[in-house]
Structures are given as C-alpha cells and as structure tokens.
N, C-alpha and C positions, 0 to 999 in steps of 0.2 A: 424753484422751491426754496433754495437757500435764502433768497431775498424776501420771499413770502414769510418765512419764519422770522427773519429780522423785523419785518414790518409788524407782525403779530406781537412780537416781544416788545417793540417800541411802544405799541399801543396798550401793552399789558392785557392783551386779549387772550383769554384762556383757549388752549387748542390741544388737539391730539395729532400725533404724527407717526407714520410708519416709513422707515427709510431702509430699502433693501441693501444687501451687501454689494450687489452689482449696480453701479450708477445710481447711488442713493438719491441724488437731487434731480435726476431726470425721470426716474420711474417710481418715486415715492408718492405718498399721499399726506395731505395735511387738511384738517377740518377744525373749524371753531367748535368748542365743546357743545354749544347749543345747536349745532347743525351736523352732528355725527352721521356718517353714512349708515343706512339701515342694515347693511350686511355685517357690521362690526359689533362685537361684544368684547369688553375690556374689564379686567380686574387688575388694579395697580395701586399700590400705596393705599390711601384712604378712598379710592374711587372705584365705583362700579358703573360702567358706562354702557349704553346700548341695551338692546333686549336680551336679558340673561336667560339662556335656555334652562328649562326645568329638567330635573333628573327623571329618567324613566325608572321603572320598578327595579330593574337590575342593571348593573354596570355594563358598559360595552366591552367587547373583546378587541384586543389589539395583538394580532398574531404575526410575528415576523416570519417571512418566508426565507428560503435559502438565499444567502447572499453570494456575491461573486468574489471569493477570496483572491483568485488569481488576478482579477482586475485591480483589486486593492494592492496586492503585492507588487504589481508592475508600477503603480503610482508611487508606492513606498520606496522602491529601489531607485526610481528616477529622482525622488526627493533626497535620498541618502547621497546620491551622486552630487547633487547641488550643495548639500551640507559639507561634503568632503572637499568641494572646490572653494568653500568659504563664502558662498553666495547667501547662505542662511545658516543660523545656528539654532533656530527654533521655528517650527512651522506647524500650524494646526491643520492636519490633513483630514479632509471630510469625505464621506461616501454616502450613498443612498442604500438603505435596506428595504427591499420590497416587502409589502404587507399583503397578507391573504385577504381576499374579499374587498369590500368597499367600506372602510370604517365610517362610522357615524361621527362626523366632526363635532356636531353640536353636543352629543352625549359624551364624547371625550372631554370636551370643555367643561361640561356640567359636572362630571364625575372626577375630574382631576383635582388634586390638591397641590397648589404651587403658589409661590409669592407673587408671580406675574403670569397672567393668562391673557391670551388674545385669540379670538375667533374671527376669521375672515370667511364668512359662510361660503361653502362650495369650493373654497380654494385651499385653506390651510388652518391648522390650529397649533398654538404654541403654549406650552406650560413650562415656563422658564424659571429656574432658580437663581439666575444671575442678573444683578443690576448692571447697568451701563454706567451712568453717572446720576448722582442726586445732588441738587442744589437747594439748600434750605438756609435762610437768613444769610445769604451770600457765601455760605460755606460749601465748597465743592468736595464731594466724596465719591470714591469708586471702590468696589470690592471685587477685584479680579479673582476668578475661580479657576484653579488649575490643580488637577489631581483628583482621581476618583477611585473608590474601592467599594465592592459590594458590602452591604451592611451585615452579611453573615460572617464577616471577618473583622478582627479587632481594629478599630480606627488607628491605633498606634502604628500599625504596619504602614499606613499611608505616610505618616510623619517620618518614619525611619527609612523609607525607600529613597536611596540616593538619586535615582533618575527623576522621581517625582519632585524631590527637593530642588534639583537643578532646574527643572522646567519651570517650577513655580518662581524661583528666584529671577529667572530671565523675564518672565511676564511682569512681575512686580517692577523690575528695573525699567522695562519698556513703558509701562503705564505711568510710572513716576515721571519719566521724561516727557510723555505726552501731556500730562496735566501741567507740567511746568511751562508749557507753551502758552497757557491761558490763565494760570493762577500763580499766586505768590505763596511762599512758605510751604511748598509741597513736601510732605514727609509721610513715612509709613507709620500709621498710628497703631496698627495691630498686625502682628506677623504670623501668618500660617496657622490659622485656627481651623477646627473641624466643625462642620455642620452636616446635618442629615438632609438629603434631598430625595424623597421617595425611597427607593431601595438602595441608594448609594450614599456613602460618605463622600463629602466634598471638602477640599482644602481651599481656603480663601485667605486673603489679607485685606486690610483696610488702609486706604491712602487718602489723605485729605490736603486741601489747600484753600486759600482765601481768594475770592473774586471781589472786584470793585462793585459798587452799588449799581452801575450802569450796564451790568452784563446782559439783562434782557434785550437791550438794544442790538446786541450781537448774537442773538440766540442761534440763528442759522450758521453764522461764521464759527461759533464755538463748536457746534456739532461737526461742521466740515473739517475743522482742524483735527478732531479726535478720531474721525472715521477712516477706515473700518476699525472696529474695536480690537485692541491689541490681543486680547485673550483668544480670539478666534481667527487671527491672521498669523502673526509671528514677528520675528526680528532677524535682521533689520526689516522694518515693516514694508517699505516700498518694494524691495527686491523679492521678498518672500511672497507678497501678494501676486506679483507677476509670475513667479514659479508655480504657485498653486493654481492660478488661472490656466496655466498651460497643461498641468499634469492631472488635475482631478477628474477630468472627463465628463463633467456636467456643470451646468450653470447654477450657482447657488440661489439666485433670485432673492426672495425675502429671507430665506434661512441665513442666519448669522448676521443679519442686519440689526436694526434697533427700532424700538417703538417707545413712545413716551408721552407724557402729559405736562404741559406748562399751564399752571392754574392761575397765571397772572401775577404770581409772587414766587412760587417755588417750581422746581423741575424734578420730575420722576421719570426714569427711563430704564429699560431692560434690554438685554441681548436676546435675539430671537433664536434660542437653542431649544432642545427637546421639542422637535418640530415634525409634524405630520402634514404632508402635502398630498392633495388629490390632483393627479394629472390625468390627461386623456388616456394614457396607456395603463393606469393603475395608481395605487397609493404607495407612498414611500415615507419612511422615517429617515430624516437626514440628521446625521450626527458626525462627530469627529473627535480627534484627540491630538495632543501635542506630541510632536516628533522631534527628538534630539539625536545626536550622534550615538547615544547609548541605547536607542530604542530597538525593540525586537518586533518584527512584523506580526507574528502570531499573537503576541500579547497585546499589541496595539489594536489588532482587529477584534480580539475578544472584548476589549474595553469598549470599542465602538459599538459592537453588537449588544453589550450589556446596557448601553444607554437607550436602546431601541425599545422602550417600554414607557407606559405613562404612569405617573404617580397617583394611584387610586386613593381617593378620599375615603376615610373609614366609614362604612355604612353602620347603621345601628343594628349590629348583628346580635348573636345570642350569647355573647360573653357576659359574665356576671357583673353585677354592680356591687359597690361596697360603701360603707361609711366608717369614718374614724371618729370615735366618740371618746370624750374625756370622762373618765370615771374618777370621782374624788369622794373619799369617805363614804363609800357605799352607794353613791348617787351617779346616775348617768346624766351628765350636764347637757342641757339643751336637747333632751331626748325628743321632745315634740317637733322641734325644728328639723332634727335629723330624720325623723320618720316621714315628715312631709316631703323632704327632698328625695328620700329613698322611694317613696310611693310614686313620685313623678317619674323617676328613672325606671322603675319596674314597669310602669304603664307604657313607657316608650319602648320597652323590650317585650311587651306583650304578656306580662304575667302579674300576679297579685302577691302582695306581701301576706304572710300569716298574721292573724289577728293580734297575737302577742309577739311583738317584735323581738324581745329578749327572752321569750319563753320562760323556762325554769332556771335560766342562768343565774347563779348566785355571785353577786359582786362583793369584792373585799370590803370590809367595813371601815378600814382606815387606809390612808395612803392615796397616792395619785397614780393612775394607770391609763394606758392607752388600749382601748378596746376596738378591734377591727371586726366588723360584721360583713361577711360576704355572702351573697345569695344570687342565684340565677334561675332561669326558667325551668331548668331540669335538675337543679341541685338545691338541697335544703340549706337553710341558714347555717353558716359556719362561723365560729367565734374564736378569736385569738386575743389573749390578754397579756400585755407586757408592762413592765415598769415604764413610766412616762419619761422619755428622754426629750427634754425641751430644747428645741433647736431654734435659736433666735438669730436671724441674719443681720449683719451690720454692713456688709458690702455686697452690692448686687450689680451684675453685668447685664446691660441691655442686649437682648438677642432678638433680631427681626426674623420672623418666620410666619408660615401660614397654617400652623397647627390648629386642629379642631379637637375639642375634648368636652362636648356638651353634657356628658354624663360622667359621674365618678365611676369609671369603668375599671374592672380588675386588670385589664391590659394597660399598663403604664409605660410601655416600651418607648413611645415617642417622648414622653416627659422625662424619662430617665436619660435618654440620649441628650436632651437639651441641658439637663442638670450637669452632665459630664463636660459640657462646653463652658462651664463657669470660670475655668482657669483658676486665678488666685482669689476669686470672689466666693462668697458663701452660697450664692444661688444666682439664678438669672431672673430678670424681669422680661416677660415675653411681650414683644411689640408686634401686633398684627395689624396690617393695613395702615401703618403709621400711628396706631393708637396703643397706649399702654393697657395691658390686661392684668395678668397675675404673675407671681413667681410659680415655680413648679409645685409649691406646697401651701401657698398663702395668697389671700386677696390683698390688694394694695389700696392705700389711701394717701392723699397728699393734702397737707394743710397749707393754704395759701395766705395765711395771716388773718383770715376771717372765718373760713369754714374748712371742715374736713371733707375732701372730695374723693369719690371712689369711681373707678372707670365704669363707663356706661355699658361696655361690652366685655365683661370679665370672661375668662376662659371657663370658669366654674363658679356658680353662685353659692358661696360658702354660707354656713349656718350663722357664724358670728356676724358676717357682713349683713345677712338678712335681718338679724335682730337689731343691729345698730341702725340700719335704714329705717326699720319700723319705728324705732324710738326717736328718730330725728337727729341722731348724732352724725350720720353721714348724709352727703348730698351727691347724687349721681351727676357725673360730668364726663365729657370727652377730653381725655388727657393725652397730649403729645409730648414726647421727650423734649423737643426744642422750645416748648413754651414754659417749661418749669424754671422758676427762679432759684438761684443757688441756695438762698437762705430758707426756702420752704422746707417743711418737714415731711419725712416719709414714714408712714405707718404701715404695719403689716398685721395680719390676723388670720388665725385658723382655729380649729376646735381645740387643739392642744395648748397653744400659747395664749389664746385670747387675743386682745388688741394690745399692741405695744408700739412705741416710737423707736424706729431704727436710727434716726439721726437726720441731719440736714441733707438736702439733695446733693450738694457739692461733696459731701463726705460719703454718701451711700451709693449713688448711682455712677457706674462706669460706662461711658458711651464712647467706644472707639471702633 
C-alpha cells in the first residue's frame, strides 16, 4: 500500500485512501478517484465522492448505552503506572461506548454536520472535526485538536484549564517534531484557538512547514513517517503506542486512523475520530481523550462519554426568520429585495408573509436606522428600530468549518460562536469545503484586476449582493484562499453598509 501510494503520487493520479490505526499499510484501502468503491461516501474539502445518502424525514437516533467504567478505570490505572515510570507523559486512552439498537449508518452520515465525513456502508461512519495534514501549493499544514468542553460552558474555561493547556502543549510539540521529519521551516502559526464542533468546544493550534515540489513522489512515505497521528496516540509516540495496544482491551481498527484525498496536486486528510462502528455483537461509539499525570479518571471518562454523540445538522425547523433593513430618511432601502428573500425563507418554513410587510409601522423621516423584522409560523411580525451603527471590517480571519445557514434564521448561535473566534481581527471569513463564502454579517467580493468576483456558494444570499449581480457589477466564481493574489482587493457588503472596499488581500485576510 505504501508503494502503491508513492506510485499514484509519482503519476499525479488522483486517489482516495483509508489507513487504519492498526497496520495502516497492510489493512488499508486505496482507490483512484474515478474507481471509488461503491460502499464508500466521502465529504472532504471541496470534494463529495461516492453515492451520497439522502436524508430521511426525521434525523436518526444515537443513544449511548451504559458503559463499563470499571474497565476504563482499570486501563486508566495501568496507564498512570506507565506515566509514573516515565514510559509516557501523554497518552490518548480510548474506549468503546455501546449503543442501543442498530444505528442507521447512512442516516447518521446524511444528518451529521462536520468538516470531514466518511461512510463505509455496513461497517462504520465517521464525522470528524480534525484534519490530519493538508498540503496546498507545497505548504504542509496540520491543526492538532486537544481539549474539549461542552458548549453549555464558557469556552474561556477550556483555555484557562491548566491540565488541558499542558496536554495541548505536549501534542503541539510532538507534531511539530513529526512534521520536521518531512518539511522545512516548521513553526506554530496559530496557538490554541477555540472552535465549535457540534455540542463541544475544541482547542486547536495551527502548525505549518514547507515541502519540496517533488513531495507527491513520496506520498506513501510521507504518510508512513507521520502515522499514527500524534493527537490520538501520545508521546513519546513509539512507547506510548505499545502501552495503549496492551491496555486498551480492544483493537482500534479504522478508528483513529486517517483518510484522505490526493487530487493530483494537493492533499486533504482527516483523523478518523467521532466514529460509530457496526460490529457483529452490536454497535459502538469509539472515542478517547488525552491522559497526563494530572488526569482524573472520572473526569476523563465523562469527557469520553460526552463525545459519544453525533453533530446533528440543523433541520429547517420552526424558528423564526428575520431581515435587517436599512432605513434612511423615512425609506426602507431595498425593501422589495428584502421581501423576496423573506418570502422564500417563510415558504421553506411552511408559512406565508402578511400582505403588508411593514404594516402600519411609521418610519423616522430623517436619519439612518437599523430595522430588524422578525416573523415566524406562530408569531406575528415584530419590529425593532435602532440607530444605525455601521460596522466596517478591515481585518478578517479565515475560519474553516462546515456551518450551514441557508435562511436568515433568528437562531444565530453558530454564527456568534464563529465571530468569537476572530481573535484580533474584526470578523471571520468562513471557508466551507475549501471555498470562501461569507463573513458572519456580510457577503464577500474579490477584485482580480479585471472583475469583481463573488463566491458561488455564499452562506446567505444577501440583498445588496443580489442587486449587484442583477446589475452586472458582480460575477459569480469559486474562490479558494490559496488562489488569491496579495494585491487583489477585498470587498464586503450588507444591507447596512452597502458595498465597500476593505483593502488588499495581503492586508485584510489572515490565514494561519
């Protein structure tokens, strides 16, 4: 298998691979992209491969059964002994949580929302939030993920937790050393940032290095050097893997292995975590967590159990929809465009708008205001009017995630969480499946020296964007961060600001 991947890389032949944790090159699979096995379905980066299952009318149930804490505690104590002896200082101890019934793997895949998804029909499904390595334009990147916290708790608690900080530091150091075996100039580009993955906050860092142009010739060798992934094994890696093999009490198989796509030019890959497996004796959710000398067995087991759920994609439920309308000198700007979008959103929620959208609402005759109109299937239209606070962004941080927001829904929890991850920037630019979409409040445009281009798959189709498209000012295009030239211009637009130029790509966009 390792030489097979080298050969495909040398020939620049696009391929897909699955490499299990145990004996990755003896028991793994590799297929040319044009000959993918029929039992596979994949979502990764810009790719959707295989027969994608359709959603049923209602989401599937994934119900954890009672686990075996005593078995976990026994393995935990054996691991703590090894840590005390100096044979390991960080280990990712994993366990199996039994599931009730026989989960529908295809519906779990169809209904889950995750950056990376893999269905191996009748065997397992994975909805992973964690990349393994990415190579674009000879630049090697990894984003190790260590540290979780339920989303009902403040994310700052995760950053302040000394045990989680120590664990994260060890993993980053391990992976920096791993990458230095195959790349030059390896350094930490972004340290310990918070992202949301389903019902959990996750702590990640970004590490980057540079490869030579001939790296595809050694595709299999590069993967062999880095496996198993440091975030799901431990440090020192070799001795820790041997310890885990001895004490965990089950064979991991594909769980905590990697899967990926080489498209003939770039490489995308992910770690096989958040994993449901169908075995002959029943179904299991396999998960784990990092153990250090400061770990507590009950807390670690609770974290492991908290991961035994799947990230449900938001259905088009009955929450209200809303529009933000600019009011200036007594006029609602672009009211017809707003009404058309609101009509479409209401239709998808199964209700109709009143004939008079603004009813008898009296608008101020002078000044500029922000009017928010909220309406739902069981609630009448509600209006709030505020002085217009114009927020124009000048610095934007690229954030890669799988968020869906097809309607302007009153529930903006996911967008607010992304906005909080902006750090020292004014907002984030959301990158979905490798393609630029929007900020949390504005549509995006890029001027390439000839035309203003706007993403083909925006998160939300704004009214200003729609009007500029209709007038021929904007052209739809698929935009990837790595293809943007530093001197190109970044434009932003929404109902309150209109269209404005934020600056050049090199000054506006932060990608680390």
